[in-house]
C-alpha positions, -999 to +999 in steps of 0.1 A: +705-552-487+692-519-499+657-511-512+664-475-518+642-447-506+613-446-505+612-482-491+590-511-501+553-512-493+535-545-487+502-553-473+485-587-474+465-608-451+480-639-435+461-667-418+465-676-381+481-709-394+511-690-408+517-674-375+513-706-354+532-727-379+524-763-375+506-759-342+472-770-355+463-807-352+444-814-384+425-843-369+408-820-345+405-789-366+369-797-377+356-804-342+331-780-326+350-759-302+337-760-266+338-727-247+356-731-214+356-714-180+389-701-167+392-730-144+389-755-172+416-742-195+442-767-206+476-756-192+508-772-205+540-757-192+565-769-217+589-740-213+595-746-176+593-784-181+620-787-208+644-758-203+670-749-176+657-728-147+673-702-125+678-720-091+670-688-072+635-676-066+640-641-053+634-610-075+666-591-067+680-576-099+710-597-108+728-616-136+710-649-142+735-675-155+730-708-172+692-705-173+664-696-198+640-682-171+635-674-135+604-684-116+586-654-104+550-644-094+531-612-102+537-586-075+521-554-087+501-536-061+464-537-070+435-519-055+400-522-069+412-532-105+389-525-134+386-543-168+392-516-194+389-537-227+391-572-239+394-591-272+366-616-279+386-630-309+416-638-286+392-654-262+379-675-291+414-687-299+419-698-263+384-715-263+375-691-235+338-684-229+333-646-234+310-646-203+342-651-183+350-614-188+319-606-167+333-624-137+338-600-108+372-617-101+384-614-137+403-581-131+420-596-100+430-628-119+444-609-148+463-584-128+480-612-109+464-602-076+445-635-073+454-671-081+433-692-105+425-725-089+444-752-107+461-727-129+495-710-132+500-693-098+488-721-076+513-743-094+541-717-090+550-720-127+549-684-137+582-670-149+602-643-165+624-651-195+662-645-197+675-629-229+700-603-241+701-581-271+718-555-293+702-521-286+708-494-312+736-516-327+755-522-294+755-554-274+737-546-241+742-579-223+715-594-202+681-577-205+652-602-199+615-598-190+618-568-166+581-562-163+565-591-181+556-624-163+545-654-182+515-672-166+521-703-187+510-720-219+476-732-230+467-758-255+434-751-273+411-776-290+432-774-321+463-783-302+477-748-308+500-736-281+495-701-267+516-683-241+498-659-217+519-631-203+511-602-179+530-570-188+534-546-160+529-572-133+559-563-111+596-568-106+617-597-118+654-604-116+657-587-150+641-554-139+674-537-132+666-503-118+630-503-130+598-510-110+584-537-133+552-518-137+533-503-167+510-473-171+476-470-186+488-449-215+513-474-229+491-503-220+462-490-242+486-484-270+499-520-268+465-535-265+450-516-294+480-520-318+483-557-312+447-562-322+448-536-350+479-552-366+462-586-365+431-572-383+454-557-409+467-592-416+502-587-400+517-614-378+517-601-342+513-609-306+478-605-294+461-590-264+434-607-243+427-581-217+437-548-202+430-540-165+438-509-144+455-516-111+439-488-091+474-476-082+496-448-097+530-452-113+556-425-116+570-420-151+593-394-167+580-397-203+607-375-219+636-382-196+637-345-188+635-347-150+598-341-148+582-373-137+544-375-130+521-400-115+500-420-141+474-447-137+489-482-136+476-510-158+484-545-169+480-561-204+476-598-208+493-605-241+492-637-260+515-654-285+525-689-294+559-679-279+577-648-268+611-662-277+633-636-293+666-634-312+681-623-279+670-654-262+697-673-281+722-645-282+726-642-245+738-678-242+760-678-273+778-647-261+784-659-225+810-684-236+816-722-238+797-730-206+764-717-221+767-729-257+749-761-249+719-741-239+717-725-274+713-760-288+688-771-261+667-739-267+669-744-305+657-780-302+629-769-280+618-741-304+619-764-334+600-792-317+572-770-305+570-742-330+586-755-363+575-791-363+577-794-401+614-788-399+617-814-371+600-839-394+616-830-428+634-856-449+656-858-479+625-862-501+617-825-493+644-816-518+658-786-498+692-784-515+704-752-530+735-740-549+753-711-532+769-699-564+803-700-547+818-728-567+809-760-586+804-780-554+790-753-531+756-766-520+735-760-490+714-791-481+689-779-456+676-815-450+710-824-435+709-797-408+676-788-392+692-757-376+701-743-410+666-750-423+652-733-392+674-703-396+663-699-432+626-700-422+632-674-394+649-652-419+621-655-444+594-649-418+612-618-406+615-605-442+578-611-448+569-594-416+589-563-423+576-561-459+541-560-445+550-533-421+562-512-450+529-518-468+508-502-441+533-476-431+540-491-397+572-481-379+581-502-349+605-477-334+628-500-314+641-528-336+666-541-311+674-578-313+656-584-280+624-570-297+625-594-326+603-625-324+618-659-334+584-666-349+583-636-372+557-618-351+554-581-343+561-578-305+569-553-279+548-523-289+565-491-275+569-458-294+554-473-326+538-451-352+519-454-385+529-430-412+506-399-417+525-377-441+548-400-461+583-394-449+608-423-453+629-408-425+600-409-400+608-424-366+582-424-337+610-428-311+625-397-296+655-417-285+661-426-321+661-391-335+699-384-335+707-412-360+672-424-370+686-460-370+650-474-368+632-450-391+607-463-416+631-465-445+657-484-425+635-512-413+643-537-441+681-532-436+678-534-398+659-566-402+688-580-422+713-568-396+693-584-368+691-617-387+728-616-390+732-613-353+709-642-347+727-663-373+760-654-356+747-668-323+739-701-340+773-701-357+790-695-324+772-726-310+784-745-341+748-752-352+754-738-387+784-733-410+794-703-431+776-714-463+744-719-444+748-685-427+753-668-460+724-686-476+700-675-449+711-639-454+705-643-491+670-657-485+661-628-463+668-603-491+651-624-518+620-629-497+616-593-487+620-581-523+596-608-536+570-598-511+575-561-517+571-564-554+541-587-552+522-567-527+531-533-539+517-544-573+484-552-556+484-519-537+483-500-570+460-525-588+485-538-614+490-574-624+528-571-628+554-551-609+564-518-626+595-505-608+596-472-626+560-463-622+559-473-585+592-457-577+580-424-592+548-426-572+566-430-539+590-401-548+560-379-555+544-389-523+575-381-503+579-347-520+544-336-512+542-353-478+510-371-489+490-390-463+501-426-469+470-445-459+444-421-474+463-418-507+464-455-515+427-458-506+418-429-529+439-443-557+414-470-563+390-443-575+411-436-607+391-446-638+404-458-671+380-436-691+402-418-717+376-391-721+384-375-687+401-341-695+436-335-680+423-308-656+401-334-640+425-363-637+435-354-601+399-350-588+397-386-573+429-378-554+420-343-543+415-351-506+451-364-504+469-339-527+465-308-506+481-274-512+502-284-542+513-257-567+511-257-605+545-275-610+535-303-586+500-307-602+517-312-635+540-338-621+510-357-606+490-353-638+518-368-658+521-398-634+483-404-634+483-404-672+510-432-673+492-450-645+459-449-663+475-462-695+489-492-675+454-499-661+438-497-695+464-522-709+454-547-682+417-546-690+404-553-655+370-535-650+373-505-628+349-517-601+367-551-599+401-534-595+387-510-569+375-539-548+408-556-551+428-525-542+406-517-512+411-553-499+448-545-494+448-507-487+432-501-453+409-471-447+415-472-410+449-474-392+457-468-356+470-433-359+488-420-328+463-392-323+434-416-322+453-436-295+458-404-275+422-394-277+412-427-262+440-424-236+428-390-225+393-403-218+405-435-202+427-416-177+395-398-166+378-432-161+359-433-194+369-464-214+342-461-241+366-446-267+391-474-262+364-500-269+350-481-298+385-477-314+390-514-310+358-522-329+368-498-357+403-513-361+389-548-362+376-540-398+403-517-413+394-525-449+357-519-446+339-486-453+321-485-419+295-458-425+294-434-396+330-440-386+346-418-412+361-395-386+386-423-377+400-420-412+405-382-411+439-365-414+455-357-380+446-324-364+474-299-355+477-311-319+485-346-331+521-334-339+529-323-303+555-343-283+540-372-265+515-379-293+534-383-326+566-393-309+574-411-277+604-423-258+616-460-254+601-460-219+567-453-232 
């Protein structure tokens, strides 16, 4: 599919229910939630209970065959660990009492240095997942959790399933030549962006805590032969599941002996994470014409795997449309970084747009071809869905017509979301392709700050008495250093835009409130992350915590915090701030 350039922009809020599809037990949803101590959490290890395991328990890097995971315990060296930051909203999801963060043993427990009585380590059920993936369009074979170790799964009081995972906890059989560790710099970025994306209303993995290990880790940030020692850290990240497209690909591409695992894993995933598909019936009316002949019909109720594929495709399309809306660029959209639940996962060299540039990529590794640049994300999502569908097809879980229908649904869903949400971003009631397309082209020509512009756009008034020379005043802070010709182009667009608004008849203040509810004022710009990182590496974590609080309310004005909405300073464009490598 092609959405042209500039690409679509979408930004709406989604509920937790849409992310954890079907996990909520309605009968208990109204109960008062009891806050628990760590020892009282309700562990339920379905992944290790129901799926095939690696018979070996060593952490030697190797090919793991005929298994979905390897049992492994955290092994990162820890010395006087410190709690840097934590998420009270994630603790609330887990029914965890916020007072538990004050425990002196909390940093030891969530660095993997200590075992929680009755919990994951004492039962030896922690594990690393086996998966493969296409990296930059090429099949890379086995990859797997090389530095992430799942502690287990919790069931909260709403019967929602949440997987807890320590990233940077040490070597696993999938670490290859790496050390399995993580540095404070990248851990802060992952923690903050996980929580910032959630507050923006974008499906994402979450982050419970971030602790320093008290040890140093050697990293060569730019792969230029100049490694340096950096503070080590571990993030506890949380999601209903960390299953990826590559979790299914690895078994489909290993040959006949592993094809049964694809079905087993698909059955597990549908049972625990897509229960509505498991329980669908003919009365749901999920039959669709493919347009390929009089009798060409896809009946999704007759094949749960096809229905599941379609939902995965639609969730992925909706996710990427939302990324486009807030100007988020993931940077490494390999199939091993694509969540089967339609979540944003694996935050590496991500970046939010500052100056609007459809070719922007935050990944130095991606610069030669810009495969994963902002404008390409919708098409890459389609390509990745195709690879996932191919894995199901290889395992004979879907047929050609079902494959094609899922691909069609991806494109339709993405365009539907794009048009609906882009319309909301500009305050219209109906999508206007010409007006919105010209706006995005103007923004690209003048490298307009993406976030600030849409926020300022709500200040345009429908008053016809405003003289032409004053039409651009509400946008002045975003339209910097433009010459006469460009001012005329913008004035012409604003006139047409104002005419559209007048025809709608929505009062200016009502429209402004609606637009501000979908156009954030605060986004996690890379330079803001770097400022917090610089302080944290000196032992001062206050800016990390302050930035988290600001990003928890991205659509609010937040008096006194306006500095977090400013344009990036000149130093923000230096290497290591605006762009990072895959290893970051």
